[in-house]
C-alpha positions as CSV (number, residue, x, y, z in Angstrom):
1,M,33.9,97.3,98.7
2,K,37.5,97.3,97.8
3,L,37.8,93.9,99.1
4,T,34.7,92.6,97.1
5,R,36.3,93.9,93.7
6,I,39.7,92.2,94.7
7,K,37.8,88.8,95.0
8,L,35.7,89.3,92.1
9,Y,38.9,90.1,90.0
10,S,40.5,86.9,91.4
11,L,37.7,84.8,90.7
12,A,37.4,86.4,87.1
13,V,41.0,85.6,86.4
14,L,40.8,82.0,87.7
15,V,37.7,81.2,85.3
16,A,39.8,82.7,82.6
17,L,42.6,80.6,83.3
18,I,40.6,77.4,83.7
19,T,38.6,78.1,80.3
20,T,42.2,78.5,78.5
21,T,43.6,75.4,80.1
22,A,40.7,73.2,79.3
23,C,40.9,74.2,75.4
24,G,44.8,73.6,75.1
25,S,46.4,71.4,72.9
26,D,47.1,68.6,75.3
27,D,44.0,66.7,74.7
28,P,44.5,63.2,74.3
29,E,44.1,61.7,71.0
30,P,40.6,60.1,70.1
31,V,41.1,56.2,70.9
32,N,41.0,54.2,67.3
33,E,38.6,51.3,68.5
34,E,39.0,48.0,66.7
35,E,36.3,47.2,64.2
36,L,33.7,44.6,64.7
37,I,34.2,41.9,62.3
38,T,31.1,39.8,62.1
39,T,31.6,37.7,59.1
40,L,34.8,35.8,57.3
41,R,34.4,34.7,54.0
42,V,37.1,32.7,52.2
43,T,36.8,32.2,48.2
44,F,38.9,29.5,46.4
45,T,38.3,29.6,42.9
46,G,40.0,26.5,40.8
47,T,42.9,27.0,38.9
48,G,44.9,24.5,36.8
49,P,43.3,20.8,36.9
50,N,40.1,22.3,38.7
51,E,39.9,25.6,36.6
52,G,36.3,26.8,37.0
53,E,35.5,25.3,40.5
54,T,34.6,27.9,43.1
55,V,34.2,27.1,47.0
56,V,33.0,29.6,49.3
57,A,33.6,29.2,53.0
58,T,32.2,31.8,55.8
59,F,31.6,32.4,59.2
60,K,28.9,34.6,60.3
61,D,28.1,35.6,64.0
62,L,26.2,38.6,64.2
63,D,25.3,38.6,67.8
64,G,28.9,37.9,68.7
65,A,30.3,35.3,71.1
66,G,28.2,33.6,73.6
67,G,25.1,34.4,71.8
68,D,23.8,32.3,69.2
69,A,25.7,29.9,67.3
70,P,27.2,31.1,64.3
71,E,26.4,30.2,61.0
72,V,29.4,28.4,59.4
73,V,29.6,26.9,55.6
74,N,32.7,24.8,55.6
75,P,34.8,24.1,52.4
76,V,34.7,21.0,50.3
77,L,37.8,21.1,48.1
78,S,39.2,19.0,45.1
79,A,42.4,16.2,46.0
80,N,45.4,17.6,44.0
81,G,43.5,20.7,43.3
82,T,45.3,24.1,42.9
83,Y,43.6,27.4,43.9
84,D,43.4,30.9,44.3
85,V,42.3,32.4,47.6
86,S,40.7,35.7,48.6
87,V,39.6,36.8,52.2
88,V,37.0,39.5,53.0
89,F,36.1,40.5,56.3
90,L,32.7,42.2,56.9
91,N,30.6,43.8,59.8
92,E,27.4,42.8,59.2
93,A,25.9,44.2,62.1
94,E,25.9,47.3,60.5
95,S,23.3,48.2,57.7
96,P,24.7,48.3,54.8
97,A,27.5,46.1,55.7
98,E,31.1,47.6,56.5
99,N,33.8,45.9,54.6
100,I,36.6,45.7,56.9
101,T,38.8,44.3,54.6
102,L,39.3,47.8,53.1
103,E,41.0,49.0,56.4
104,V,42.9,46.0,56.6
105,K,44.2,46.6,53.2
106,K,44.9,50.3,54.1
107,E,46.7,49.4,57.0
108,A,48.8,46.3,55.4
109,D,51.7,46.8,57.5
110,E,49.7,46.8,61.2
111,H,47.8,43.1,59.8
112,Q,48.6,39.5,58.7
113,V,46.3,36.7,57.8
114,F,47.2,33.1,58.8
115,F,46.2,30.0,57.3
116,V,46.9,27.3,59.8
117,A,46.0,23.4,58.5
118,N,45.8,20.4,60.6
119,N,45.6,17.0,59.2
120,L,45.7,18.4,55.5
121,N,48.1,18.7,53.1
122,F,47.5,22.5,52.5
123,T,50.4,24.8,51.2
124,Y,49.3,28.6,51.4
125,Q,51.2,31.1,49.3
126,Y,50.8,34.9,49.9
127,G,49.9,36.8,47.2
128,D,49.8,40.1,48.4
129,Q,52.1,42.2,50.5
130,D,52.3,45.5,52.7
131,S,54.5,48.5,51.9
132,N,57.6,46.8,53.3
133,A,57.5,43.9,51.4
134,K,55.9,41.6,54.1
135,P,53.0,39.3,53.6
136,L,49.3,40.4,54.2
137,G,47.5,37.2,53.1
138,L,44.3,38.8,51.7
139,E,45.3,37.5,48.4
140,G,47.2,34.1,47.7
141,S,47.1,30.7,46.1
142,V,46.9,27.0,47.8
143,L,47.8,23.9,46.6
144,I,45.9,20.9,48.1
145,G,47.2,17.2,48.6
146,D,45.4,14.0,48.7
147,A,42.0,13.7,49.8
148,G,41.1,13.7,53.6
149,N,39.4,15.7,56.7
150,G,40.9,18.2,58.6
151,T,41.0,21.4,60.0
152,L,42.0,25.2,58.7
153,Q,42.1,27.9,61.1
154,I,42.0,31.3,59.6
155,L,43.6,34.3,61.8
156,L,43.7,37.9,60.9
157,I,46.2,39.5,63.6
158,H,46.6,43.4,64.3
159,E,50.3,44.6,64.7
160,P,52.2,41.2,64.2
161,N,55.9,41.1,64.5
162,K,56.2,40.6,60.9
163,D,60.2,39.8,61.3
164,G,59.4,36.9,63.8
165,S,61.0,33.7,63.3
166,G,58.7,31.7,60.6
167,V,55.9,34.5,60.6
168,S,56.7,35.9,56.7
169,G,56.5,32.5,55.9
170,G,52.9,32.1,57.9
171,D,53.7,30.8,61.0
172,P,51.7,32.7,63.5
173,T,53.5,31.1,66.8
174,N,56.2,34.1,67.1
175,A,53.9,37.2,65.7
176,G,52.6,38.4,68.8
177,G,50.0,40.9,68.3
178,E,46.4,40.6,68.8
179,T,44.2,38.7,67.0
180,D,41.3,40.6,65.5
181,I,39.5,37.1,64.5
182,S,40.3,33.2,64.4
183,V,37.9,30.9,62.9
184,T,38.6,27.1,62.3
185,F,36.9,25.4,59.5
186,N,36.0,21.6,59.1
187,V,37.6,20.9,55.6
188,S,37.3,18.1,53.5
189,V,39.1,16.9,50.4
190,Q,37.6,15.2,48.3
């Protein structure tokens, strides 16, 4: 009988230790998963000679890569035009749609938007920055050159090396980080 009491007491102490240890503060922090971005909307608002002109380029892929083809509206811009540019990222797989742009603004030091033009005379100037005076890219301006056709790749990179060579000037080559979204538009300049 005495041996059974010792076993029961030992078992009770063991259960108490396991229960206390399981509730400790060493529990891992929850992982902050990346947001789903289904939609990219870029608005070009004319300034100077093409004031009043508004062009909206959109990319929407509600079912993600590998499913149905995305819906794309490519921009047609004015030759030798100037535009204010704003970028919006959405998750339209949710109802109502989640505005991911708000999170990108909140975490500006961890994000940067890049504009990579090919076969276009397209000069982008950053209009916003993070708390360290490094570029963000949700707002800016662009100068368009002569008429022609080309492509414009827009990337949102998470945790880029903003001190990397050329990165603060808009070159993603040395940015590193992780690409949250990359979309290439076919651009017509007329």
